[in-house]
C-alpha positions in Angstrom: -12.9 30.3 -10.0 -9.5 29.8 -8.4 -6.9 28.8 -10.4 -4.4 26.1 -9.8 -0.6 26.3 -9.5 1.4 26.5 -12.3 2.8 23.1 -11.5 -0.3 21.7 -11.5 -0.1 22.5 -15.6 1.6 18.8 -15.8 -1.0 16.6 -15.2 -1.0 15.6 -18.9 -2.4 11.9 -18.5 -4.5 10.4 -15.4 -1.7 8.1 -14.5 0.6 11.6 -14.2 -2.5 13.3 -11.7 -2.7 10.1 -10.1 1.6 9.7 -9.9 1.1 13.2 -8.4 -1.4 12.7 -5.9 0.3 9.9 -4.4 4.0 11.4 -4.7 2.0 14.4 -2.2 0.7 12.0 -0.2 4.3 10.3 0.7 6.0 13.7 0.8 3.1 15.0 3.4 3.3 17.5 0.6 -0.5 19.6 0.8 -0.1 22.4 -2.1 1.3 19.8 -4.3 -1.9 17.4 -3.1 -4.1 20.2 -3.6 -3.0 21.0 -7.2 -4.4 17.8 -8.5 -8.2 17.8 -7.5 -10.6 19.7 -9.4 -12.3 23.2 -9.1 -15.3 21.7 -9.3 -17.7 22.0 -6.3 -18.9 18.5 -5.7 -14.8 17.1 -5.5 -15.5 14.3 -2.5 -13.1 12.3 -0.4 -13.7 9.3 1.5 -11.1 8.3 3.6 -10.3 5.0 5.1 -13.8 4.6 7.7 -14.6 8.0 7.4 -17.3 10.4 6.6 -18.2 11.3 3.0 -15.7 15.0 3.0 -16.8 17.4 -0.2 -15.7 20.4 -1.7 -12.0 21.0 -1.5 -12.1 23.5 1.2 -13.2 20.1 3.4 -11.4 17.9 1.1 -7.9 20.3 2.0 -8.9 20.8 6.0 -8.5 16.6 6.2 -5.3 16.2 4.3 -4.2 19.4 6.9 -5.2 17.6 9.4 -3.4 13.6 8.0 -0.4 15.8 7.6 -0.1 16.9 10.8 0.8 13.6 12.4 3.6 13.2 9.1 3.1 12.4 5.7 1.4 9.2 4.3 3.5 6.4 3.8 1.4 4.6 0.8 2.3 2.7 -2.6 -0.3 2.2 -5.2 -0.3 -1.5 -5.9 -2.5 -3.2 -8.6 -3.9 -0.5 -10.5 -6.8 -1.2 -13.2 -8.0 1.5 -15.3 -11.2 2.6 -17.1 -11.1 5.2 -19.3 -13.9 6.8 -21.2 -13.9 9.9 -23.1 -13.0 12.9 -20.6 -13.2 10.7 -17.7 -10.9 7.9 -15.9 -12.0 5.7 -13.1 -8.7 4.0 -11.4 -8.9 0.9 -8.8 -6.6 0.9 -6.7 -4.8 -1.3 -3.7 -2.6 0.9 -1.7 -0.2 -0.3 0.6 0.6 1.8 3.8 3.5 0.7 6.2 3.1 1.1 9.2 5.9 1.4 11.6 5.2 -0.4 15.6 7.6 -2.0 18.1 7.7 -4.8 16.1 9.2 -3.1 12.9 7.2 -2.1 9.4 4.2 -3.4 8.9 1.9 -3.4 5.5 -1.6 -2.6 6.1 -3.9 -2.5 2.7 -6.7 -0.1 1.5 -9.3 0.0 -1.7 -9.2 3.5 -3.4 -11.5 4.3 -6.4 -9.9 7.2 -8.2 -11.7 9.5 -10.6 -10.4 11.9 -13.1 -11.7 14.3 -15.4 -10.0 16.0 -18.3 -10.4 19.9 -17.6 -8.8 22.8 -19.6 -5.9 22.8 -17.1 -5.4 19.0 -17.6 -6.7 16.0 -16.0 -7.8 16.5 -12.0 -8.9 14.7 -9.4 -12.7 14.7 -8.6 -13.3 11.8 -6.0 -10.8 9.6 -4.1 -13.2 6.7 -2.0 -10.9 4.6 -0.3 -11.6 1.3 2.2 -10.1 -0.4 4.5 -8.4 -3.4 2.4 -8.1 -7.0 3.7 -5.4 -10.2 2.7 -8.4 -11.6 0.4 -7.9 -8.2 -1.2 -4.4 -8.6 -1.8 -4.3 -12.1 -2.8 -7.4 -11.5 -5.6 -5.4 -8.8 -7.1 -2.1 -10.8 -7.2 -4.2 -14.0 -8.7 -5.0 -11.2 -11.6 -1.9 -9.8 -11.9 -0.3 -13.5 -12.1 -2.7 -14.5 -14.9 -1.6 -11.3 -17.6 -5.5 -10.3 -17.2 -5.4 -6.7 -18.7 -5.3 -3.7 -16.5 -6.0 -0.8 -18.9 -9.5 -1.1 -19.8 -11.1 1.1 -22.8 
């Protein structure tokens, strides 16, 4: 079993782990990003439009290729959370900033992040992201507007 870096020991809640994940994406920090992942052989990741990637080594290689093009300007929005025992599932609407000749545009990604509580704190065991649509944004904004709960227990 590979031990996680000391900085990973600060992941006291699923929310801490998720914040570290998105900060690592925004900073293009591969080591910090991999520190949030669990040690289980079956950890998996699906990038928008991509295949399922299984195992920490394969996940690391996929993010290394992504970071070779630069950091990922992604911002988690409209998070919905379900926590049952030592498992947390977060449904996240991600806003990705894309710069083109017209300036900065927003693209949307619908993601599900799964976390498990381990002896070393909460760790990500799955990240599944799919291209989002304007309908996803409208739906999440209407839910937020009526004050529906975003944390379910």
